[in-house]
C-alpha atoms as one frame of an Amber mdcrd trajectory, in Angstrom:
protein
   0.000   0.000   0.000   1.217   3.494  -0.820   2.110   5.814   2.037  -0.630
   8.391   2.576   0.461  12.018   2.221  -0.987  15.144   3.824  -3.317  15.791
   0.858  -4.751  12.301   1.306  -5.257  12.766   5.043  -6.894  16.163   4.455
  -9.282  14.668   1.863 -10.207  11.847   4.246 -10.953  14.354   7.022 -12.940
  16.677   4.747 -14.990  13.809   3.321 -15.898  12.515   6.770 -16.767  16.031
   7.961 -18.973  16.602   4.879 -20.786  13.329   5.600 -21.121  14.242   9.304
 -19.072  11.141  10.211 -22.053   9.007   9.127 -21.822   5.820   7.074 -23.382
   6.551   3.697 -24.617   2.961   3.402 -26.154   2.038   6.764 -26.265   5.363
   8.644 -24.011   4.268  11.508 -21.804   6.825  13.230 -19.606   4.183  14.879
 -16.025   3.662  13.689 -16.384   5.652  10.465 -13.640   5.645   7.853 -13.037
   7.423   4.569 -13.152   5.202   1.486 -11.856   6.213  -1.941 -14.562   5.784
  -4.557 -11.838   5.512  -7.209  -9.016   3.584  -5.540  -6.068   5.679  -4.380
  -3.645   2.858  -5.210  -4.774   3.064  -8.854  -4.569   6.832  -9.186  -7.807
   7.900  -7.491  -7.666  11.536  -6.444  -6.825  12.672  -2.941  -9.872  14.890
  -2.942 -12.965  14.998  -0.729 -15.130  14.403  -3.819 -13.462  10.990  -4.161
 -14.164  10.051  -0.529 -17.272   8.440   0.919 -17.706   7.853   4.648 -18.344
   4.246   5.629 -18.510   2.446   8.959 -15.865  -0.214   9.491 -18.304  -3.062
   8.719 -19.587  -1.566   5.448 -16.022  -0.601   4.464 -14.951  -4.234   4.851
 -17.956  -5.393   2.801 -17.026  -2.996  -0.009 -13.467  -4.359  -0.104 -14.772
  -7.947  -0.085 -17.021  -7.178  -3.056 -20.254  -7.635  -1.091 -21.312  -4.002
  -1.632 -20.794  -2.013  -4.833 -20.420   1.768  -4.822 -21.458   4.037  -7.674
 -20.810   7.746  -8.060 -23.358   9.837  -9.931
C-alpha cells in the first residue's frame, strides 16, 4: 500500500466532515472511515469528492465485493 500524504489525510478528514461522520450505506456513526470511490492505489484523487464515509463493517464489505459503490 502506498504511504498516505498530507493531501490524502486532508481529503479523508474533509470527506468525513462533509458526511457528518455518518456511514453513507447504513447510517451508523460508529467507527467511520473514509473510502476512496476511485481507488487511491490506482490513481484515485486525494480529494474529498473521491471520498465516501463508511462504517468499518460496510467498508470491509465494499473491499470484499459484497457491496458495490457508484458515483453519480
